[in-house]
N, C-alpha and C positions, 0 to 999 in steps of 0.2 A: 504494499500500499504507500508505505515513505516513498519507492522507488516511482511510483505510478504519480504521485504530487509531485515530485519533483519534476517529473516528465513532463507534465501540465505545463509548470511555471517555467519549465526552459521553454517550451513550445511557445510559450505567453510571450517570453521576452525576447525570444527570436523574431516572433510575429511583431511584434514593437518597432524591433530594430530594421527588418524589411519597411514596415510602415513610415518608417522617418527616414530611412534612406532615399525611399520611392517619394515621398512628402516633396524632398529638397527640389529635385527634378522635376515634379509635374508640377510645383507650384501651388501645392493644395493648402497652404497656411493652416496646418496641424489641425485639420478640420475633420480628418479621420481617427487621431489620438484622440483629440478632445471629445467625439463623440463615442468612441469605446468607455472611455473614464465615466462619462454621462450615461451610457447604459449600465454600468456596474452600480451607478449609484438612484438607480430607478426603483429598485425594489423598497415596499414599501416602508420595510424596518431601517432602509438607510437614511444617515444625515442628508436631509432634503438641501440645507443649507450647505453642505459641501458643492452639488450640485447647480447649484444657483452662481458659482466663481464659475465653473465649465460654461453656463448657458450666456452668463453676459460676453465672455470672448468670442464665442459664437454668433450672438446676435449684435457684436459689433463689426465681425467680417460684413455681415448680409446685412446690414442697415446702411453702411458707406456705400456696400454697392448699387443698393436700390436709392441713391441719396445722391452718386456719379450719375446714374440714368436719367433721373430727372433734372441735373444741373450742365451736363455735355449736351451743348445743341441740341437739346431735345429730339434723341436718339430714338428710333422705334425699336420696339423690343426683338424684331427681325435684325435689325441694325447692331443691337449691343448684345456681347456677350455676359454672361452670369457665372466667372466657374467656380464661387465659391458658393453658389446657389445650387449649379448643380452638382459639387462637390457634395456638398451635403445630402442631398437627394440621392446621389449615386450610393453613399455609402449608410443609408438607413435612416437619414435624421428625422425625416418625417416620423416612422415607425418610432423610431427612441423617444419624438417629443410627445407623441399622443399615448404613452404609456405614462407619463405625467398628469394629461389630461383626462385621466378616469375618474370615477366618482369615488374610489379608494381612496387616491392620493389625493384627489382635491378635497374630500375630508379632513384628511389630516393638516393638510394647507390651511381651509379656511377657522381650523380651530388654532392655530398659531398665527396671529394675525402678520407677525414680522415676515412671513413665506409669502405673502401675497404678490410682491414683485417676483418671486419665481412663476408662477401662474401668468402674469402678464407677460414677462417674456416669453415665455414658450409662446402664448396666444401671439406675440409678435413676430416669434421666430416663424410659426407655420402659416403667417400669413404673408409675409415677406416670399415665402415657399410656392405657396398658392397664386401671388400676386408673377410671377415671373415660371414657373411650372405648368403648362394647362394639364398636364397629365395626373399630377397629383392634385390637381382640383378639381378633377372629374371622379377621381377615384373615393376623394373625400366626400363627393355630392352625394353619390350612391349609395351613403352609408348613413339611413335616415334617422338611426339612433345616436349614430354621433352629431348630425347637424342638428337635432330636438336637445340634446344634451348641451351644446354651443352656448344655447340660451340661458341655461342656468349660470354660466360666467358671467351674466348680464347685471347679474344682482350685486356685484360689487362695484362701487367705483371706477376703483382702480386697473381692475381688468375690464372694464366695459368697454372703452372706446377701440384698443387693439380686437378683441371679440365682436364688437359689431363691424367693423371693416370687414374682418373672417368671414363672418354668416354674410355679407353682403356678395363679395368673390365667388364663394360657393354656390349663393342662391341664385347667382349669373349664371352658372352652366349647369345645374340642375334639370336632369330631364322631367321629372314632374312637380308637379307646384307643392309645395308642404301644405300641410292642412295645419292651421294657428291652432285649431281647438285642439291638436295633440301636443301642443308644449306646456312642460310641467306647470299649472299655477300661474297662465299667463295673466288673469286678470290681476291677481297681485302683483305680479312683477312690471306691468306696465305701470300700476297704480304707484309704483314706489320711485318710478321714475323722476328726476327732477325736470324742467323743462328744457334742458341743455340736451338730456340724454332722451327727452320723447322726440325731439325733432330731430334727433341723430337717427333715433329707430325708424323712424319715417321712411327713411332710404332702404329698409329692408321689406318695410311693409307694402312699399311700392311695388316690389317685387310680387309679391302674395296675394295684391288683389288684382293685378292688370292680367285683364285676358290676351293671351300668348298674340303675337304683333297686332297687338292695338294700334299701332302707330301706322300701318300698311292696312287699316281696313279697308279704306275703296279698291285696292288692287285685288284683292278677293271677289271672284263672280260672286251673284246670287246665287245661282245654281248651285255651285260648291257649297255655300253656308246654308242651303237649305238643306242641303242632302247632309251637312254634319249634326244641324240641329236635330234632324230626324233620329240620327245616330247616337245622340246624346240628348236625351230630350229631358234628365235630371238637370239639376242646377251642376253649375261647373264649381271648382275649387277654388276660384278665386270669388265665386258668388257668395258660396260659404263661410268663406275668411271675412268676406266683407260683413255677414251678419255678425260673426264671432267680435269683431271689432266692436259695431254698432253694441253688441251688450256689455262690454264692459264699461261701468258706472265712470261718467266725470269724460271720458275718451274725446267725445264732439268738444264737449266745453274747452276742454286743455287747448286741441288744435285751433279753435276759434282765437284763444288769447295768444298762443303763439306766432298766428296768422297776420294780429293785428297790434302787436306789442310794440311801442316802437324803440328807434335804433340809437345810440348814444351818438349826435352831433356834435360831439367833441373834436372830430379830424380837421376842420378848417374848410375853405374852400378848395384846395388841390386836390382833398383826397380822389378825385377820381382819375386824376394824372398817375398821383402816385401808384393806382391801382393798375392802371395800365401799363406802367413800366416794370412792376413785377408780376403781372400776372401769369405770364407765360411760363414764370418758372412754378408759379402754384397749382396751377391745373391738374396735379397728381391729387387724388385724396389724400392719401395717406402721409404725404409731405403735408400737407394743410392741417390734417389733424392733428401730427406731430407739433407743428410750430403753435397752434392752439392750445396744445395741453401744456408746451412749453410757455407760451404769455400767461396760462392760468397759474403756473407753478411759480412764476416770477411775482404774479402778483401776489400771491398768497406768503408770497418772503419776503416783500418791501412793506415797509412799515408805511400808515396812511400819511405820515407826513414827506414819504418821498416819492409818492405818486401824483401828478400833476395833470391837469385834461386842458391845460391853457394851451390856446390855438398856436402862440406864439412859439412855445417852447416844444410844440410838437412839430412845429414845421422847421426850426432850426435843428433838431435833434438828430444823432443819425439814423441812418437805414435800421440798422438794429433794434434802438430805440423806439421809433416811430411804429415798427411792423408788428407788435403785439395789438394795439389799438388798432389798426387796421384790420388785422386781422378776424379781431373782432366783429367787426362791423362786415367784413364780406363772410364770415360764417353765419352772421343772421340772414344774409341776404340768399345765401345757398339753402339752407335749411328753412327759410320761407318758403321756396321753392318746391322742397318735397313736401311742407306741410300742405301747399294749395294744391301741389301733386292729389293727393290723397284726399283731399276733400273734394278736389274735381270728379276723380273717381267713382267714389261714394253717391257722388251728384247725378251721377248716368247709371246708377245701377237699380236693382230691383228694388230697393227698399227708398228710393227719391225723395217720396213724400214726407217719410221718416227725416232725411237727412234735411230736407228744405226747412222744416218746421223749427227742429234742432239751429240749426244756421242762424236761423231769424231771430229766435229767441235768445241766442247768444250775441247778436247784434254783430255779426262779420263785416256785412255789407257797410253801416256806419264807421267802423274801425278801418275798415280800408279806404274810405273814403277821407279819413282824416290822416291816412300817412299817403296820401296820393302826389301830393306836391313836394312833399318833404324827403320823401324814398322813392315809391314806384315810378315819378314820374317827373324826377326833381329837373329844373331848368338849367341846363350845360348847352356849350358850343354845337355845332351842328355836325360837326367832324365826331361828335360820338354818339350818333345816332347810326354810323355805319360799322360795322364788326371788320376790324383792320388784319391785313396780314394774312395768316395760315387760315383764322377763321370767317374767314370772310363771307363764305356761303354757308355759315354752320351756324345753331344756336347754341354754343356751347360756353361762354361768358355767361356769369354771375347775373350780371346785369339784363343781359339780353333774355335768359332764360327768366327771371323773375318776372319781366316783363309779359313774354311770351304767359308764361302759367297762369298768372292774373288774368289776361284777356279771355284764356279759353275757361278761368272758374267764371266770369261774369258772363260767357255764353253760355255754359251750362247751368247757371244759375238762373237765366232769363228765360229761354227755350221753353215756349209753352207752358208756364208756371204764372201763374198769379202772383207770385212773390216777387215778380218783376220790377213791380213800382215802389221797390223797398229801395232800389239805388234811385229815386228821387227823394229830395227833402220838402218839407210842410209846405213851401210856399209855389213849389212846382207841381204838387197834387193840385195846391188850390187852380192853378193857373189849366191844368188838365180840363177841372169842374168846369172852368169860364169857359172854354173852347165848346164844350159838350153843350153849357146851357146855350151860347151864343149861338148855335148851329139849330138849336131846338131837336138835339137829339139826347137820349137818357145816356146816365153817365154807366159807363163798364161796371159788370158789378164788382170784378176782382178790386178796382177802383174804390169805392163803396165801402168794401170789407178788408181794405187797408189798415194795418194796425200803426195809427200814426206816432205811436212810441217807439217803433222799431226801423223808422226810416232814416235818412242821412241826416245830419244837422250842418250847418255851417251855411253861408250862403250860395253853396252848389252841391248839388247832389253830384252822387259820381258817376251816370250818366251826362251831366253837361259837362263833366270838368273831362271825360274821354272823349268829346266831342271837340273839347276845344283843343286838345290835343294831336286830333286825328287831323284836323285841318291844317295845322301845323307842320305835319310831317314831310319831308322831301319825297319827290315822287317816286324813288327806288326805295325807300325804308322798306326791311323785311316787316315790319310792325302794323303795316295798311293792311296787310288782310286779315291778321287778328283784329285788329281795329274795328273793322267792316262786320267781321263776322259776330263779335260783340254787342254792336250794335242792330244787327239786321234781327239778330236773337231775341232783343226787345219788342221788335214789329211781329214776329212770327207767331201764328195761332190765328184767331179769328181775328179779321182786319178791326182797325179802332181809329176811326178817323180823327178824334183827339189826339193821339200815340203820332200820327204822321203828322198834323198840324202843329204839335208841339215840335218835332225835328225840323220840319220847315222855316219854319222860324227863325230857327237858329242857322239857317242858310244851307243844310245839311245837301238837298239836291243841288244848290249849284255847286258845290266841292266836289260831289260825283259826278257830273256832266262834266267840272274842270279835270277832272282824271281822268275819264277815258277818252276827252276831245282834245284838251288842249294842251296835257302836262306831257307828254310822248310815254306816256308809262306803258310799256311792252312786258311785262310779269302777266302769265295768262292767270296764274292764282291772282293776284291783286284786281285784274281785272272780273274775273267768274266773282267773286266778293263782292265787287259794287255792283255787277248786273245783278244778283240776289238780292243786295239791301235797294237799290234804286228799285226795282220791281214790288219789294214789300212797303216801299216808299210811296209809291204812286197806285198802288192797286186801287180800284174805284171813288180817287180821289181827284175830282174835277180840278180842284184850286192846284193840285200837283202837275195836272199837263198845262194848265194855263203856264206856270212856270216854267214849266218844259220848254213851250214855245217860245217864251219871253229870251230863255238864253239860247236856244239853237235858232240863230234870227236869220241866217243866209242858208243857202242851196248846200256851199261848202261842209260847214259846219254839221247840217244834218247827213249828208253824203260820208264823212268822216264817222259819226256815230254808228252809221246804217254798216261800213264797211266794219267797226268792229265785232257788231254783233254777227255780222256774217260771218268772220273770220274763224270763230268756233261754236258753234250752236250747243255743243255740249255745257259750253260755259254760258252762255246767253240765254237756253231755252226758258230759263223761269222768267226771265223779263219777257219775252216773247209770250208767255202763257198770262201774266201779268197784263200787257198790252190788248191782248183778245179778249179777255174776260173783262175788262173794264170798259172797252168799245162797246161788248154785246150788253151791260148795263146801260151805259149812257144813251144807246140807242132806242131803250125802254123808255127815257127820262124825257120827251120832247117836248114835253109842255113845260119844263124848266128851262126858261129864257137862257139863263147862263150856261146851262150843258149843251146848247143849240148853237150858243156862241163859238166854245170852245172847238164843239163837234167840225165847225165848220172853218176855223182858223187854224188846229191844231196840225202842225206837218205829219207828226207821229201816229194819230189815230186814223189821219187820211189816207195814208200809205196802208195800212192793215185793212180800212174798209174794203179796199180793193180786192176781191177774192183771189185774184190773180198770186197776189204777196201772200194769202192765206195758205196758197195749197202749196207754193215754192216751198214755204217753211215746212209745211205736211210732209211732202216728199223726201225732204231731207234727214228728217226729223227720225223717220222711219226707216231712211235708208244707212244711217251710222252707227245703228245698233242690232244686235241680233240676241237669242236667247244664250249663246255660249259667250258671249262678251256683256253680259250685262252686269253692271255694279251697282253700288251704290251711289255712287258718283253720277253715271248716267243714266238709271234707269227714271228720271225726270224726262229726260226725251220722249219716252212710250208714254209718262202720265200728260205731257205738253198736246203730244197728236191726239191725244184721248181728249182730253179737253176741246180741240177744234172740233173734234167730228160731234162730240155730246152738242154742242152749242147748234152744229148745223142741222142735228137730228130734232133741237128742238124747233128749227123753222123749217121740219120737213123738207130740208136738202141734204141729208143724209146720201141717199143715191147720186147724187150730183158728184160728190167728191169720191164718192167710191170709183164711179165711172171716168171721173179724170185719174185716179190713180191707175186704172186700168190702162186711157189711154196713154199714160206717162211710161209704163211700160213696154208697150208695143213702139213708142215712138223711141226708146231706145233699145228698142230688139231684144228684150229680156220678159219676153212674155210669163206672166206667173211670180216673176223672183220677188217682187216689190209685195205684193200680196199675200202671198205664201209666207213672207220672211214677218209680214204683220200678223198673221191669223197666231202663227205659232207664238209670237210676241205674247199675245191677247192669251193665248191658253196659259202661258207663265204667268201672267198676269193675275189670272183668276188663282193659281195653288198659291201664289206668293201672299197676296193681299187678303183673302178670305178667311183666312187664318190671322191674323196681324191686327189686332185693336187699333193700338197706335195708331200706326199706318195709315189705317183707313180712316179714324180720326184726321190726321193732318190732314189728309187728301180733302176733305170734306169741308176744314178750317179754313183751309189756304184757298179754296175755289168756291167758296159759298153754293157750291153743288152737292146736293145729299147723296150720300155715299151709295142707297139705293138706286139710284140713277146712274152711278159709275157702274154698279153691278149689270144694272138693268140694259146698258149699253152695249156694252161687251158680250154680254148673253145673245143680244139681237145679230152684234157684228159675227157671234161665232156660230150662227145658225145653219143648220144642216140642210135646210130647206132650199133648195139650188132655184126655187120660183120668186123668193122673196128679195126684195129690191133693196134689203138693208143688209143684206147677209153676205160677208165677204165671198162664200164659194160660190154666188151667183155670178161671179165678175172675172174667175180664172175657167178658162178654157178648159174643158174636158182632158186634152192631151198632158196640159201644164200643171194639173191639179196635184198638188203634193201635201194637202192639210192633213190626210190620216196618218203621215209618218208622224213614230212619235220620237220628238227631239228632245226633248224634256226626262229621259229616262237618265239616273243618274250612271 
């Protein structure tokens, strides 16, 4: 036995010598030897403080490598090498580290508070490896028990930061979304967080409550989406997780406080320039968190007399002294982005009404209104409206992300919901009432029911503030799209004359027309958002058409406007629908002198009154889509074509329009092509809309045509009786008949 022990010892010594010799040539920096010693100290009965010594050295090697990646010419992961990181992984460093992060060892550590830095060091090491070694990340992500166990490390403030970043990285590559209800004592855990921790936790939550590929929603065909919904009839994990969060007492209230709390304003006027100078170095979350923790520790170690928030001292002090205060501000902005994102996702979920009620109760909108001028849209030079350098075409800077997330939240909050009037203040609500009274029309019920104690404070409401900055944006600003979407959502739903006039009086129509006709704007996204907004603003409003004619006062301007519309009907078809619907209503109001006057003078209404122009739009709307290419973005083309035909049916002119489609086919030498395509589109329409209450309500509210008439018209068009003059089949010659073919099968 003694000889065997001696032999084992000799082998150990020989192995150590070989490793040390190889270490010098391979430049492993002693990592294999350190890992070996760490492994020997990993047993529960070992002296864990001894192991901490090795961990500090290992952590130093890995941290310096990660910092060099961030600071040296912004190298990508593919261009940089991480010899220490890969050596650590090669010799089983991750597995050794994980032996410490087990409930048994963790329990021993938690009992001895002096050993908490060990856990923090381990979390940091694993996080560094995960960030730069994709295989390790995927391996850890596959271990559900380990992922859920990591959440228990967030109970202590000293281990929270590294653990949160580690969880965020692992969830980013995890194939299946975790279930929040599986986290031990989730409610108690979240309630134990301070506000800073809760804001950081929102970075994790954003991954757990968002549906996969939510950012590219329009790119998936409706056919594929419908098939997926059939396969997955039960609520998704994201939806279940949303419910889990809403059941945590005080969760939404705390998020509202985070979103609306004021940021320290002691940084002086040059903060934005300072941020721009060092931002490219700080757009790595790990470095940002590490510096923030450093700033916090500095503050804790400083006496009250040593801390100064004076602007002049901040501006003249070296960057290393100024940085912590600036870090706190950027941290606040970045975490507000995450908080607003979580609130936005919850607003779009199945519990929307419950979330709406809570956001109103906790005064989210008035709080954001109070932050608007000082934080959300501060006054600064025009150059800062555009993202510079490598970020020119992305939305990754904190300032830009914050603004866009704010606008997305407003859009979700206002869209088809009576709480939209909380975006106004009391004086503006009175103005809406006065507009209705002057027009001798009843006030909208939602306006009457608005709780005035929950509306915006101050001289301007949030909607008015948004309009002000919207009109000041440069033509190529990336914010124009989101601003227009947010304002449009206020108008969507049942058309309100008072809402339209409120915005018309503030010059919105003239601003939109300037953008479309005179600004030189070429962005399709911006133009689409402005077309949609213009449609909602003008629909059924004779005053709006009168204003339009006053602005578009030359043939050249009108031709430019038509060119923009015709350049992409997918983008402009909602405006086309608005003009067709408005013309139909005005033509039934010929007893009104004002309406008759505008009908005779307005170039836009006169253009749409010509049947050949309506038919031209109808041809192209049907021709640019088919069942296989329908998406949430272009399905509106199908509905606009249906509106044109429903209005024709009301006037008993449906056969005329269908025959015109047939003649167009023969003129283009493609008999049956257009009508067969339209027939298939309508069959899809039946399957898609007849089981979707929300969609059908939207169609009815936006058109003021009962949904029953939509369904009836589609049924008439799809009729199988070839003797019916209102059935599509009657206009397709037998040799070209293709309506029986089922193109809708999955």
